[in-house]
C-alpha positions as a Markdown table, in Angstrom:
| # | Residue | x | y | z |
|---|---|---|---|---|
| 1 | Met | 0.0 | 0.0 | 0.0 |
| 2 | Val | 1.3 | 3.5 | -0.9 |
| 3 | Pro | 2.0 | 5.4 | 2.4 |
| 4 | Arg | 0.1 | 8.7 | 3.0 |
| 5 | Lys | 2.1 | 11.9 | 2.9 |
| 6 | Tyr | 0.1 | 13.2 | 5.9 |
| 7 | Lys | -0.7 | 12.0 | 9.4 |
| 8 | Val | -4.3 | 13.1 | 9.7 |
| 9 | Lys | -7.6 | 11.5 | 8.5 |
| 10 | Asp | -8.2 | 11.8 | 4.8 |
| 11 | Val | -11.3 | 13.9 | 5.3 |
| 12 | Asp | -9.5 | 16.3 | 7.7 |
| 13 | Met | -6.6 | 16.5 | 5.2 |
| 14 | Val | -8.9 | 17.6 | 2.3 |
| 15 | Leu | -10.7 | 20.0 | 4.5 |
| 16 | Ala | -7.5 | 21.5 | 5.6 |
| 17 | Ile | -6.0 | 22.0 | 2.1 |
| 18 | Ser | -9.3 | 23.3 | 0.9 |
| 19 | Thr | -9.2 | 25.9 | 3.7 |
| 20 | Ile | -5.6 | 26.8 | 2.6 |
| 21 | Val | -6.7 | 27.3 | -1.0 |
| 22 | Glu | -9.5 | 29.5 | 0.1 |
| 23 | Asn | -7.0 | 31.6 | 2.1 |
| 24 | Ala | -4.8 | 31.8 | -0.9 |
| 25 | Lys | -7.7 | 33.1 | -3.0 |
| 26 | Leu | -8.3 | 35.8 | -0.4 |
| 27 | Asn | -4.6 | 36.8 | -0.6 |
| 28 | Gln | -4.1 | 36.1 | -4.3 |
| 29 | Pro | -3.1 | 39.7 | -5.4 |
| 30 | Phe | -0.1 | 39.7 | -3.1 |
| 31 | Leu | 0.8 | 36.1 | -3.8 |
| 32 | Gln | 0.9 | 36.7 | -7.6 |
| 33 | Thr | 3.4 | 39.6 | -7.0 |
| 34 | Lys | 5.7 | 36.9 | -5.7 |
| 35 | Arg | 4.9 | 34.2 | -8.2 |
| 36 | Ser | 3.4 | 34.8 | -11.6 |
| 37 | Thr | 1.5 | 31.5 | -11.8 |
| 38 | Phe | -0.5 | 32.2 | -8.6 |
| 39 | Thr | -3.5 | 33.6 | -10.5 |
| 40 | Met | -7.1 | 33.4 | -9.3 |
| 41 | Glu | -7.7 | 30.9 | -12.1 |
| 42 | Tyr | -4.9 | 28.7 | -10.7 |
| 43 | Phe | -6.4 | 28.6 | -7.2 |
| 44 | Asn | -9.9 | 28.0 | -8.6 |
| 45 | Gln | -8.6 | 25.1 | -10.5 |
| 46 | Leu | -6.8 | 23.7 | -7.4 |
| 47 | Gln | -10.1 | 23.9 | -5.5 |
| 48 | Thr | -11.9 | 22.2 | -8.3 |
| 49 | Glu | -9.4 | 19.3 | -8.1 |
| 50 | Ile | -9.9 | 19.1 | -4.3 |
| 51 | Asp | -13.6 | 19.0 | -4.8 |
| 52 | Ala | -13.2 | 16.2 | -7.3 |
| 53 | Val | -11.2 | 14.1 | -4.8 |
| 54 | Ile | -13.9 | 14.7 | -2.2 |
| 55 | Gln | -16.7 | 13.7 | -4.5 |
| 56 | Gln | -14.9 | 10.6 | -5.8 |
| 57 | Phe | -13.5 | 9.1 | -2.7 |
| 58 | Leu | -15.2 | 10.5 | 0.4 |
| 59 | Gly | -18.7 | 9.7 | -0.7 |
| 60 | Ala | -19.9 | 13.3 | -0.4 |
| 61 | Asp | -22.8 | 14.2 | -2.8 |
| 62 | Asn | -21.6 | 17.8 | -2.9 |
| 63 | Ala | -18.1 | 18.8 | -2.0 |
| 64 | Lys | -19.1 | 22.4 | -1.5 |
| 65 | Gln | -21.7 | 21.3 | 1.1 |
| 66 | Leu | -18.8 | 19.6 | 3.1 |
| 67 | Arg | -16.7 | 22.8 | 2.9 |
| 68 | Asp | -19.7 | 25.0 | 3.7 |
| 69 | Ser | -20.6 | 23.0 | 6.8 |
| 70 | Thr | -17.0 | 23.3 | 8.1 |
| 71 | Ala | -17.0 | 27.1 | 7.4 |
| 72 | Leu | -20.3 | 27.5 | 9.2 |
| 73 | Leu | -18.8 | 25.6 | 12.2 |
| 74 | Tyr | -15.8 | 27.9 | 12.3 |
| 75 | Ala | -17.9 | 31.0 | 12.0 |
| 76 | Ser | -20.2 | 29.9 | 14.9 |
| 77 | Gln | -17.2 | 29.0 | 17.0 |
| 78 | Ala | -15.6 | 32.4 | 16.4 |
| 79 | Val | -18.7 | 34.3 | 17.5 |
| 80 | Ala | -19.1 | 32.1 | 20.5 |
| 81 | Leu | -15.5 | 32.6 | 21.5 |
| 82 | Lys | -15.8 | 36.4 | 21.1 |
| 83 | Leu | -18.9 | 36.5 | 23.2 |
| 84 | Ala | -17.4 | 34.3 | 25.9 |
| 85 | Ser | -14.2 | 36.3 | 26.0 |
| 86 | Glu | -16.3 | 39.5 | 26.5 |
| 87 | Met | -18.4 | 37.9 | 29.2 |
| 88 | Lys | -15.3 | 36.6 | 31.0 |
| 89 | Leu | -13.7 | 40.0 | 31.1 |
| 90 | Gln | -16.9 | 41.7 | 32.5 |
| 91 | Ile | -17.1 | 39.1 | 35.3 |
| 92 | Glu | -13.5 | 39.7 | 36.2 |
| 93 | Leu | -13.9 | 43.5 | 36.3 |
| 94 | Asp | -17.4 | 43.7 | 37.8 |
| 95 | Phe | -17.1 | 41.0 | 40.5 |
| 96 | Glu | -13.5 | 41.3 | 41.8 |
| 97 | Asp | -14.2 | 39.7 | 45.2 |
| 98 | Ser | -16.2 | 36.8 | 43.8 |
| 99 | Lys | -14.9 | 36.4 | 40.3 |
| 100 | Thr | -12.9 | 33.1 | 41.1 |
| 101 | Glu | -16.1 | 31.3 | 42.2 |
| 102 | Met | -18.2 | 32.8 | 39.4 |
| 103 | Leu | -15.7 | 31.8 | 36.7 |
| 104 | Asn | -15.6 | 28.3 | 38.1 |
| 105 | Asn | -19.3 | 27.9 | 38.3 |
| 106 | Leu | -19.9 | 29.2 | 34.8 |
| 107 | Gly | -17.3 | 26.9 | 33.3 |
| 108 | Phe | -14.5 | 29.3 | 32.5 |
| 109 | Thr | -12.0 | 27.8 | 34.9 |
| 110 | Ala | -12.3 | 24.3 | 33.6 |
| 111 | Phe | -12.9 | 24.9 | 29.9 |
| 112 | Trp | -11.7 | 28.4 | 28.8 |
| 113 | Pro | -7.9 | 27.5 | 28.5 |
| 114 | Arg | -8.7 | 24.8 | 25.9 |
| 115 | Ala | -11.7 | 26.6 | 24.3 |
| 116 | Val | -9.6 | 29.7 | 23.5 |
| 117 | Lys | -7.2 | 27.3 | 21.7 |
| 118 | Lys | -10.1 | 26.3 | 19.4 |
| 119 | Asp | -10.9 | 23.1 | 21.2 |
| 120 | Gln | -14.5 | 22.7 | 20.1 |
| 121 | Glu | -15.4 | 20.1 | 22.8 |
| 122 | Ala | -14.2 | 22.4 | 25.5 |
| 123 | Leu | -16.1 | 25.3 | 24.0 |
| 124 | Val | -19.3 | 23.4 | 23.8 |
| 125 | Asn | -18.9 | 22.2 | 27.4 |
| 126 | Leu | -18.2 | 25.8 | 28.6 |
| 127 | Leu | -21.3 | 27.0 | 26.9 |
| 128 | Tyr | -23.5 | 24.4 | 28.4 |
| 129 | Arg | -22.0 | 25.0 | 31.9 |
| 130 | Phe | -22.6 | 28.7 | 31.5 |
| 131 | Lys | -26.2 | 28.1 | 30.4 |
| 132 | Ala | -26.9 | 25.6 | 33.2 |
| 133 | Asn | -25.5 | 27.6 | 36.0 |
| 134 | Met | -26.6 | 31.1 | 35.1 |
| 135 | Thr | -29.4 | 31.6 | 37.7 |
| 136 | Pro | -31.9 | 34.3 | 37.3 |
| 137 | Ala | -30.5 | 36.1 | 40.3 |
| 138 | Leu | -26.9 | 36.0 | 38.9 |
| 139 | Lys | -28.2 | 37.1 | 35.5 |
| 140 | Ala | -30.0 | 40.1 | 37.0 |
| 141 | Thr | -26.9 | 41.1 | 39.0 |
| 142 | Met | -24.7 | 41.0 | 35.9 |
| 143 | Ile | -27.2 | 43.0 | 33.9 |
| 144 | Ala | -27.4 | 45.5 | 36.7 |
| 145 | Asn | -23.6 | 45.9 | 36.5 |
| 146 | Gly | -23.7 | 46.7 | 32.8 |
| 147 | Thr | -23.6 | 43.3 | 31.0 |
| 148 | Ile | -26.0 | 43.4 | 28.0 |
| 149 | Glu | -28.9 | 40.9 | 28.5 |
| 150 | Ala | -28.9 | 40.1 | 24.8 |
| 151 | Asp | -25.3 | 39.0 | 25.0 |
| 152 | Ile | -26.1 | 36.5 | 27.8 |
| 153 | Glu | -29.0 | 35.2 | 25.8 |
| 154 | Ala | -26.8 | 35.0 | 22.6 |
| 155 | Leu | -24.3 | 32.9 | 24.6 |
| 156 | Phe | -27.1 | 30.6 | 25.7 |
| 157 | Ala | -28.2 | 30.1 | 22.1 |
| 158 | Lys | -24.6 | 29.4 | 21.0 |
| 159 | Ala | -24.5 | 26.2 | 23.1 |
| 160 | Asp | -27.2 | 24.5 | 21.0 |
| 161 | Glu | -26.1 | 26.1 | 17.8 |
| 162 | Leu | -22.5 | 25.1 | 18.0 |
| 163 | Gln | -23.5 | 21.5 | 18.8 |
| 164 | Ala | -26.0 | 21.4 | 15.9 |
| 165 | Thr | -23.5 | 22.9 | 13.5 |
| 166 | Asn | -20.8 | 20.3 | 14.6 |
| 167 | Thr | -23.3 | 17.5 | 14.0 |
| 168 | Ala | -24.0 | 18.8 | 10.5 |
| 169 | Gln | -20.2 | 18.8 | 9.8 |
| 170 | Glu | -19.7 | 15.4 | 11.2 |
| 171 | Thr | -22.5 | 14.0 | 9.0 |
| 172 | Asn | -20.8 | 15.5 | 5.9 |
| 173 | Lys | -17.5 | 14.1 | 7.0 |
| 174 | Ala | -18.7 | 10.5 | 6.5 |
| 175 | Asn | -15.7 | 8.5 | 5.3 |
| 176 | Arg | -15.5 | 5.1 | 3.8 |
| 177 | Pro | -13.7 | 2.6 | 6.0 |
| 178 | Leu | -11.6 | 1.1 | 3.2 |
| 179 | Asn | -9.1 | 2.9 | 0.9 |
| 180 | Thr | -7.6 | 1.6 | -2.3 |
| 181 | Glu | -4.1 | 2.4 | -3.4 |
| 182 | Ala | -5.6 | 4.6 | -6.1 |
| 183 | Glu | -7.4 | 6.7 | -3.5 |
| 184 | Val | -4.2 | 7.2 | -1.4 |
| 185 | Met | -2.3 | 8.2 | -4.5 |
| 186 | Ala | -5.0 | 10.7 | -5.4 |
| 187 | Tyr | -4.9 | 12.1 | -1.9 |
| 188 | Asn | -1.1 | 12.4 | -2.0 |
| 189 | Thr | -1.1 | 14.1 | -5.3 |
| 190 | Ile | -3.5 | 16.9 | -4.3 |
| 191 | Tyr | -1.9 | 17.2 | -0.9 |
| 192 | Asn | 1.5 | 17.7 | -2.5 |
| 193 | Lys | 0.2 | 20.4 | -4.8 |
| 194 | Val | -1.3 | 22.4 | -1.9 |
| 195 | Met | 1.8 | 21.9 | 0.2 |
| 196 | Ala | 3.9 | 23.5 | -2.5 |
| 197 | Val | 1.6 | 26.5 | -2.2 |
| 198 | Thr | 1.9 | 26.6 | 1.6 |
| 199 | Arg | 5.7 | 26.4 | 1.5 |
| 200 | Met | 6.0 | 29.3 | -0.8 |
| 201 | Ala | 3.3 | 31.3 | 0.9 |
| 202 | Asn | 5.0 | 30.9 | 4.2 |
| 203 | Arg | 8.3 | 32.0 | 2.7 |
| 204 | Phe | 6.6 | 35.0 | 1.0 |
| 205 | Tyr | 5.1 | 36.0 | 4.3 |
| 206 | Lys | 8.2 | 35.5 | 6.4 |
| 207 | Gly | 8.0 | 37.7 | 9.4 |
| 208 | Asn | 4.2 | 38.0 | 9.2 |
| 209 | Glu | 3.0 | 35.3 | 11.6 |
| 210 | Thr | -0.7 | 36.2 | 11.2 |
| 211 | His | -0.6 | 35.5 | 7.5 |
| 212 | Gln | 1.7 | 32.4 | 7.9 |
| 213 | Lys | -1.0 | 30.8 | 10.1 |
| 214 | Leu | -3.4 | 31.0 | 7.1 |
| 215 | Phe | -1.1 | 28.6 | 5.3 |
| 216 | Ser | -0.2 | 26.2 | 8.1 |
| 217 | Phe | -1.4 | 22.7 | 7.4 |
| 218 | Ser | -0.7 | 21.5 | 10.9 |
| 219 | Lys | -2.5 | 24.3 | 12.7 |
| 220 | Ile | -5.6 | 24.1 | 10.3 |
| 221 | Ser | -5.9 | 20.4 | 10.4 |
| 222 | Lys | -5.5 | 20.3 | 14.2 |
| 223 | Thr | -8.4 | 22.8 | 14.5 |
| 224 | Ile | -10.6 | 20.7 | 12.1 |
| 225 | Asn | -9.7 | 17.5 | 14.0 |
| 226 | Ala | -10.7 | 19.1 | 17.4 |
| 227 | Ser | -14.4 | 18.4 | 16.8 |
| 228 | Pro | -16.5 | 17.6 | 19.9 |
| 229 | Lys | -17.3 | 14.0 | 19.1 |
| 230 | Lys | -17.9 | 13.2 | 22.7 |
| 231 | Ala | -19.4 | 16.5 | 23.8 |
| 232 | Thr | -22.5 | 16.2 | 25.9 |
| 233 | Thr | -25.8 | 17.5 | 24.4 |
| 234 | Thr | -27.3 | 18.1 | 27.9 |
| 235 | Pro | -26.2 | 20.8 | 30.4 |
| 236 | Ile | -23.3 | 20.0 | 32.6 |
| 237 | Val | -24.0 | 20.7 | 36.3 |
């Protein structure tokens, strides 16, 4: 059997390289100033090739649906993290004497360190803990101190939304248990093509860590693989 060029699941690999190509398209004008062949047509064709691999070997009826469900999950996660971060800061500033207990009861102590690193399971657990332990009295006290009620309610809603979005992504990530040598070769071929882009993009953006992260296969694939497969769907108390 031909060995894989990567160490993640096939579906996570194609999702990661698809994300990298989308990032390349967003930064295409600059990239073409460093390499003439990096046109929008080139990146569109590369994405088409990735979609073809997804359709042929991962059993997905629509490759775009798979990418869209992942993009939706990332978007939902980003909004939830922003809201949670704002909530955490307000608790720390408004309740200096009792913030340690509050942050513990609302899930921040146990789950925030991993959630902020894009661990989806930790984020879902944090949101459900926040929702379960936010008593009417505590909510009223926070609102009286200046926290916006709509933001608290939005964080409640994100618990169920993020879990539902993850379920949709996992459904679209259905993979066949067996792989042929032809499949692995196809995966390796498209992986190598995108890795060439990542290596050049990282060199072109040397000194710009923010942009380099957009082309980091290891970071992107790790985020994709951090899905809450064992996350509870009921509040944690």
